[in-house]
Structure formats: C-alpha cells, structure tokens
C-alpha positions in Angstrom: -35.6 21.6 36.9 -35.2 19.0 39.6 -36.2 16.3 37.1 -33.5 17.4 34.7 -30.9 17.3 37.4 -32.0 13.9 38.5 -31.9 12.5 34.9 -28.4 14.0 34.4 -27.1 12.6 37.7 -28.7 9.2 37.0 -27.2 8.9 33.5 -23.8 9.9 34.9 -23.9 7.2 37.5 -25.1 4.6 35.0 -22.3 5.5 32.6 -19.7 5.3 35.4 -21.0 1.9 36.4 -21.0 0.7 32.8 -17.4 1.8 32.4 -16.4 0.0 35.7 -18.1 -3.1 34.4 -16.4 -2.9 31.1 -13.0 -2.3 32.8 -13.4 -5.3 35.1 -14.5 -7.5 32.2 -11.4 -6.4 30.2 -9.2 -7.0 33.2 -10.7 -10.5 33.5 -10.0 -11.1 29.8 -6.3 -10.1 30.5 -6.1 -12.7 33.2 -7.7 -15.3 30.9 -5.2 -14.5 28.2 -2.4 -15.0 30.7 -3.9 -18.4 31.6 -3.9 -19.2 27.9 -0.2 -18.4 27.6 0.5 -20.7 30.5 -1.5 -23.5 28.9 0.5 -23.0 25.7 3.7 -23.3 27.7 2.5 -26.6 29.2 1.3 -27.9 25.8 4.7 -27.0 24.3 6.5 -28.9 27.0 4.3 -31.9 26.6 4.6 -31.9 22.8 6.4 -34.9 21.5 9.8 -33.5 20.5 10.8 -36.7 18.8 7.8 -36.5 16.4 8.9 -35.4 13.0 5.6 -34.6 11.4 5.5 -32.2 8.5 3.2 -29.7 10.3 3.5 -28.6 13.9 2.0 -25.9 16.1 3.7 -22.6 16.0 3.8 -21.7 19.7 5.9 -18.6 19.2 3.3 -17.1 16.9 0.5 -17.9 19.2 2.4 -16.2 22.1 3.0 -13.2 20.0 -0.7 -12.9 19.1 -1.8 -13.2 22.7 0.7 -10.5 23.6 -0.7 -8.3 20.8 -4.2 -8.7 22.2 -3.1 -8.0 25.7 -1.3 -4.8 24.6 -4.4 -3.6 22.8 -6.6 -4.2 25.8 -4.0 -2.5 28.1 -3.8 0.5 25.8 -7.6 0.8 25.8 -7.8 0.6 29.6 -4.8 2.8 30.4 -4.0 4.7 27.2 -3.8 8.4 26.6 -6.8 9.2 24.5 -5.4 12.6 23.5 -2.6 11.0 21.4 -3.6 9.0 18.4 -1.7 5.8 17.8 0.5 5.5 14.7 -1.2 3.0 12.4 2.2 1.8 11.1 2.9 0.5 14.6 -0.3 -1.5 15.0 0.2 -5.2 14.7 -2.3 -7.6 13.2 -3.0 -11.1 14.4 -1.8 -13.9 12.2 -4.4 -16.5 13.2 -2.4 -19.3 11.5 -0.5 -21.5 14.0 0.5 -24.4 11.9 4.1 -24.4 10.6 5.8 -26.6 8.0 8.9 -28.3 9.3 12.0 -27.7 7.3 14.2 -30.7 6.8 
C-alpha cells in the first residue's frame, strides 16, 4: 500500500514538473516571437523604400502570422479547456511572405 501511494505521489509530482517546464518553454517561445516581431519592424524600416522591384516582403502578413501563433500559445496556456473552440474562428498561417508589387 505504501508503495502504491509513493508511486502515485511521484507520478503526480513528475507530471506537475513536466507541465511547469512546458509552460516555461512556451512562455519563452512567446518572448522569442515578440523579438521576431521587433526584428521585422527594424527590417521594414531599413528596407529600401525607393527600390521598385517586382517582389517584396509582405511584413503585414508576417506580423499577422506571428500574432496567430502567439494567440494559439496563449490560448493553450490560459485557455478554458471546458469550452471547445469554434473551428470557423481558427486562423491558418499563410507561410508566403513575398508580394507582387502593383504598378
């Protein structure tokens, strides 16, 4: 009986530690995504505005995708698990950040 209680307690503590590690890693990912957004802002400012190439980087779409990922992580960390999310409200990432310039 003591062994069963010990095993149960040990597994509970391990799962709590694993969740804490996962949460801290996800919070670190959120900080890194914020750093990526700041890097995009700096890149956009330093982009040559006078350059009229046909293709250019779509900074707005990249920002939107970063925000979508951050929202998903935040929902996972803080979300109410009892209420399912509406699949129609879920956003997908575009992954394509080149945009054709319209003349």
